[in-house]
C-alpha positions in Angstrom: 119.7 95.2 84.6 122.3 97.8 85.4 122.6 99.5 88.8 121.0 102.8 87.7 117.9 101.1 86.3 117.6 98.9 89.4 117.8 102.0 91.6 115.2 103.7 89.4 112.9 100.7 89.7 113.4 100.7 93.5 112.4 104.4 93.7 109.3 103.7 91.6 108.2 100.8 93.8 109.0 102.8 97.0 106.6 105.5 95.8 103.9 102.8 95.2 104.4 101.5 98.7 104.3 105.0 100.2 101.0 105.7 98.3 99.5 102.4 99.4 100.4 102.9 103.0 98.9 106.4 103.0 95.8 105.2 101.3 95.2 102.4 103.7 95.8 104.8 106.7 93.3 107.2 105.3 90.8 104.4 104.8 91.3 103.3 108.4 90.2 106.8 109.6 87.1 106.7 107.5 85.7 103.2 108.1 83.2 102.8 110.9 83.8 99.1 111.7 86.5 98.5 114.4 87.6 95.3 112.5 87.8 97.3 109.2 89.8 100.0 111.0 92.2 97.3 112.3 92.6 95.7 108.9 93.4 99.0 107.1 95.8 100.0 109.8 97.6 96.7 109.5 97.7 97.0 105.7 99.2 100.5 106.1 101.9 99.1 108.5 102.6 96.2 106.1 103.2 98.6 103.2 105.3 100.9 105.4 107.5 97.9 106.2 108.0 97.2 102.5 108.9 100.9 102.0 111.5 100.8 104.8 113.1 97.5 103.5 113.3 99.0 100.0 114.9 102.1 101.4 117.5 99.8 103.2 118.1 98.0 99.9 118.5 101.3 98.0 121.0 102.6 100.5 122.9 99.4 100.6 123.2 99.3 96.8 124.3 103.0 96.7 126.8 102.7 99.5 128.2 99.2 99.3 126.9 97.9 96.0 125.4 94.9 97.7 122.0 93.4 98.1 120.4 92.8 101.6 118.6 89.9 103.1 114.9 90.3 103.0 113.1 89.4 106.2 109.5 88.8 105.6 106.8 90.2 107.9 103.7 88.3 109.0 100.4 89.9 108.4 98.0 89.4 111.4 94.6 88.0 110.5 91.7 90.1 111.8 89.2 88.5 114.2 86.5 86.3 112.7 83.3 88.2 111.8 79.9 86.7 112.4 77.9 88.0 109.4 74.3 87.0 109.4 73.1 85.4 106.2 
């Protein structure tokens, strides 16, 4: 894969991450459950983190022609739900 097609792929994936983050954020504003709200907000932040790291990668490739180290991000688990059977 050449540099141009890699940058094109990064741009496409960034758009997917941006869309996912916005969709989760919108869902967090619509859901009534506090736990559901928390889960959607965390998912939005998770996708935003991916977007930011992809932006860092894109900039590094453009400016220095080098890859960056990817530092993963933990996803906090929501509290347990007691759902009656």
